[in-house]
VMD Tcl script that draws the C-alpha trace (Angstrom):
set ca {
  {-56.93 -27.48 23.70}
  {-58.90 -26.96 26.88}
  {-61.02 -23.99 25.53}
  {-64.57 -24.61 24.56}
  {-65.36 -23.13 21.27}
  {-68.51 -21.22 20.88}
  {-69.66 -23.65 18.26}
  {-70.27 -26.17 21.10}
  {-72.32 -23.66 22.97}
  {-74.40 -22.93 19.93}
  {-75.19 -26.67 19.72}
  {-77.31 -26.54 22.86}
  {-80.14 -28.94 22.23}
  {-81.18 -32.47 23.12}
  {-79.14 -32.67 26.28}
  {-78.12 -29.10 26.31}
  {-74.38 -28.60 26.15}
  {-73.57 -32.21 27.29}
  {-74.80 -33.88 24.12}
  {-72.99 -31.17 22.09}
  {-69.85 -32.27 23.78}
  {-70.65 -35.86 23.00}
  {-71.33 -35.23 19.33}
  {-68.30 -32.90 18.89}
  {-65.87 -35.34 20.55}
  {-67.23 -38.72 19.80}
  {-67.63 -39.83 23.39}
  {-70.56 -41.96 22.29}
  {-68.33 -43.97 19.92}
  {-67.26 -47.47 21.04}
  {-63.66 -47.61 19.88}
  {-60.73 -47.89 22.14}
  {-59.13 -44.51 21.48}
  {-58.59 -41.89 24.10}
  {-61.39 -39.42 23.77}
  {-61.64 -35.86 24.98}
  {-64.71 -33.75 25.70}
  {-62.70 -30.66 24.55}
  {-64.76 -28.80 27.19}
  {-63.38 -26.15 29.35}
  {-65.02 -22.99 30.82}
  {-66.21 -20.35 28.52}
  {-64.23 -17.21 29.02}
  {-65.99 -15.29 31.66}
  {-66.08 -12.05 29.87}
  {-67.47 -13.20 26.56}
  {-71.15 -13.96 25.85}
  {-72.33 -17.23 24.28}
  {-73.07 -16.88 20.57}
  {-76.19 -15.05 19.75}
  {-76.84 -13.84 23.31}
  {-76.83 -10.22 24.51}
  {-75.61 -8.80 27.82}
  {-78.52 -7.87 29.96}
  {-80.00 -7.91 33.52}
  {-82.01 -10.65 35.10}
  {-85.22 -8.81 34.38}
  {-84.04 -8.20 30.83}
  {-83.12 -11.83 30.36}
  {-86.64 -12.95 31.46}
  {-88.16 -10.48 29.10}
  {-86.03 -11.55 26.20}
  {-86.38 -15.29 26.76}
  {-90.00 -15.21 27.82}
  {-89.56 -17.31 30.91}
  {-88.65 -16.82 34.58}
  {-84.99 -17.44 35.69}
  {-84.13 -19.31 38.86}
  {-81.30 -18.06 40.93}
  {-79.12 -19.96 43.40}
  {-78.40 -18.98 46.92}
  {-75.20 -20.75 48.13}
  {-71.71 -19.44 48.75}
  {-70.37 -20.58 45.41}
  {-73.25 -18.96 43.37}
  {-75.75 -16.33 44.60}
  {-77.13 -13.09 43.57}
  {-74.39 -11.39 45.47}
  {-71.66 -12.83 43.28}
  {-73.64 -12.87 39.93}
  {-71.27 -11.12 37.55}
  {-72.83 -11.46 34.07}
  {-76.18 -12.19 32.55}
  {-76.84 -12.99 28.84}
  {-79.96 -14.01 26.98}
  {-81.65 -14.59 23.69}
  {-85.10 -15.91 22.65}
  {-84.63 -19.44 24.09}
  {-81.64 -19.18 26.41}
  {-80.41 -17.45 29.56}
  {-76.83 -17.75 30.77}
  {-75.62 -16.69 34.27}
  {-72.05 -16.38 35.31}
  {-71.08 -16.30 39.02}
  {-67.83 -15.17 40.63}
  {-66.30 -14.28 37.32}
  {-66.76 -17.68 35.74}
  {-66.29 -20.06 38.63}
  {-69.93 -21.26 38.15}
  {-72.08 -21.01 35.09}
  {-75.73 -21.82 34.65}
  {-77.64 -22.01 31.38}
  {-81.44 -22.33 30.93}
  {-82.77 -23.42 27.59}
  {-86.40 -23.50 26.73}
  {-87.81 -25.80 25.38}
  {-85.63 -28.71 26.50}
  {-85.66 -30.82 23.39}
  {-85.63 -34.23 25.05}
  {-88.77 -35.75 26.46}
  {-87.97 -38.27 29.17}
  {-84.87 -36.90 31.01}
  {-84.18 -40.13 32.93}
  {-84.02 -42.22 29.67}
  {-81.85 -39.50 27.87}
  {-79.51 -39.36 30.95}
  {-79.36 -43.23 31.10}
  {-78.30 -43.32 27.42}
  {-75.57 -40.73 28.08}
  {-74.29 -42.58 31.11}
  {-74.26 -45.92 29.10}
  {-72.27 -44.42 26.18}
  {-70.06 -41.94 27.90}
  {-66.49 -42.60 28.96}
  {-66.66 -39.76 31.45}
  {-67.73 -40.73 34.96}
  {-71.38 -39.89 34.91}
  {-74.28 -40.88 37.21}
  {-77.92 -40.05 37.59}
  {-78.84 -38.14 40.77}
  {-81.78 -36.00 41.78}
  {-82.45 -32.24 42.03}
  {-85.82 -31.13 43.39}
  {-87.21 -34.60 42.73}
  {-86.08 -34.45 39.05}
  {-83.58 -36.84 37.53}
  {-80.21 -35.17 37.09}
  {-77.18 -36.03 35.02}
  {-74.06 -35.62 37.26}
  {-70.70 -35.68 35.46}
  {-67.56 -35.85 37.63}
  {-64.76 -33.42 36.62}
  {-61.66 -34.50 34.80}
  {-62.98 -37.89 33.86}
  {-63.13 -37.82 30.06}
  {-60.41 -39.28 27.83}
  {-58.19 -36.36 28.43}
  {-59.18 -35.37 31.98}
  {-60.32 -32.02 30.82}
  {-64.10 -31.77 31.48}
  {-65.62 -29.67 34.20}
  {-67.94 -30.82 36.89}
  {-71.51 -30.79 35.46}
  {-75.10 -31.12 36.63}
  {-78.00 -31.16 34.16}
  {-81.71 -31.52 34.80}
  {-85.11 -30.58 33.37}
  {-87.65 -28.45 35.25}
  {-90.93 -27.30 33.82}
  {-89.69 -27.96 30.27}
  {-86.46 -25.96 30.81}
  {-83.09 -27.62 30.37}
  {-80.81 -26.41 33.16}
  {-77.07 -26.94 33.04}
  {-74.75 -26.01 35.81}
  {-70.98 -26.44 35.35}
  {-67.66 -25.42 36.91}
  {-63.94 -25.99 36.49}
  {-63.48 -24.61 40.01}
  {-65.86 -26.80 42.05}
  {-66.86 -30.45 42.20}
  {-70.28 -32.04 41.68}
  {-71.20 -31.85 45.38}
  {-71.01 -28.03 45.22}
  {-72.91 -28.01 41.84}
  {-75.75 -30.17 43.31}
  {-75.96 -27.82 46.22}
  {-76.21 -24.91 43.76}
  {-78.94 -26.79 41.90}
  {-80.86 -27.62 45.01}
  {-80.82 -23.87 46.02}
  {-82.30 -22.60 42.77}
  {-85.46 -20.54 43.35}
  {-87.62 -18.18 41.42}
  {-86.38 -14.63 41.41}
  {-88.29 -12.38 43.80}
  {-86.71 -8.95 43.42}
  {-85.27 -7.00 40.55}
  {-81.57 -6.62 40.09}
  {-79.34 -4.35 38.04}
  {-76.37 -6.75 37.39}
  {-75.45 -6.27 33.85}
  {-73.55 -8.37 31.38}
  {-70.61 -6.21 30.31}
}
mol new
graphics top color blue
foreach p $ca { graphics top sphere $p radius 0.5 }
foreach p [lrange $ca 0 end-1] q [lrange $ca 1 end] { graphics top cylinder $p $q radius 0.2 }
display resetview
């Protein structure tokens, strides 16, 4: 029950994976039933649907935009284990699935703050609005949906790219540190997907 199906990942859109969770689980409904996000980490050794295993340079070439990489203990170039990409998405896995970051271009929502405020107002998961690099960020506390099964989550938009960072191993404080450490890649790497 705690495994995320790839159909949810394929639904990356308006609020990236977060809205896909809302739509798939009915979190936005206002009834009194217990609701689950049905979200758990994607298996670390399997690519998201429609994405191919590659390198960071290959991901940038495939997606047509530069990738940001974090530099903290939980997620850095030294523990980057998998890279996947397609025309609009790049997915990075760190420490064999402990932290995942997805980049989607274009982000399909305009005003991030308003979109995040709507999510917070309608979600039963514990969600707040924070900041990452002066951008509004949706911050979702782990294990706070109707079933206590969701991972920690941080989502924000930067330069038209929807960035999602999530983990079942770390809390939102660590994910915010990961987000704050994101920087443009400066040197090539040979880390491959599978």
